[in-house]
VEXTOR-422903 format. One record per residue (C-alpha): residue in one letter; z, x, y. Coordinates in steps of 0.1 Angstrom, whole numbers, plus 5000, padded with zeros to 4 digits. Example, Ala and Ser with C-alpha at 12.3 -4.5 7.8 and 13.67 -1.06 7.14 Angstrom:
A507851234955
S507151374989
This chain:
M453337143015
I449637133012
V447036853026
L444336803008
D440836703020
C437736583007
S435336903011
A438337122990
A438936902966
V434936862956
D434937172956
M438437222938
V436336952905
R433037132904
E434637452901
T432437612930
E433737952937
A435937862968
G437037572949
R438637772921
A439737972953
L442037702970
R443437642927
Q444438002928
L446237922959
M449137652951
L451737702940
E452937552907
G454937242925
E453537282955
E453336872972
V449836862979
I448936513000
S446736343017
S445336073041
Q444135773021
L440935833038
F440136123011
L440035812986
I436835703006
E435336033014
V435736182975
S433735862963
N431135882986
A430936282982
F430136192948
W428035902950
K425536182970
Y425536332940
H424736102921
K421935972948
A420536362948
G420236272903
L422536622900
L425336372885
D425136052862
E427435792866
K429935872841
T430336242857
V430136062890
C433335842878
A435536152863
N435136362894
I436436132914
E439636122891
K439836452889
A439736482922
I442336192935
A444536382904
L444736652931
V446536472955
D450736412951
E450836112979
F448335963004
C449735863033
D449135513049
L447535503080
D449335383108
K447935353146
T450535603155
Q448335783131
C444235723140
C446035663181
E446736073175
A443636163155
T441735973180
K443036183213
E442736473194
A438936403184
M438336373223
R439936683233
L438836943205
R435636703205
H435536643165
P435236363140
V438536123141
Y438336103101
D438736563102
M441136483124
L443636283101
Y443636573085
F445336753110
V447136573124
L448836523087
A449236883080
R450736933119
R453136653112
N453736793077
A453937133084
A451737173062
T448937383052
L445437213059
F442837323026
T439637263037
L436337463036
D435337333068
R435137603087
K434737393127
L438137233109
Q439337583101
Q438837743134
L440337433148
C443037473135
L443837863141
D443337763178
N445937523180
G448637623159
V447837453126
D448337603095
C445137633071
V443537823042
L440838063058
T437938033035
D436038313059
T437538593079
N434338593105
F435538403128
């Protein structure tokens, strides 16, 4: 099982080198889950590309749809998960929104797909499985 975060999904849709590498690591039929937060983060990420003049409106919407299609199931946010993510954010001194993916991966014994190197390191240090995109840790 894979937990997909926004950074990984955006690069997969944009077909960057890192995004293509992540796609190759996905096994056919492997379940991909994510937090409901993903929907907002992906939309905001592609809006930023539009704001910078890099994507037109039609492409932004198409890319959002492609990113959403990468996920098989969006997990509801609940107060328990939010509280757990907030506690981890305080303990690890890292933003709550990233800790939502961290907690989701840990709860489901899943592999976190992220391109956030600090989050990758936190996973490595705390026994949460993740894909490493850089070996210079």
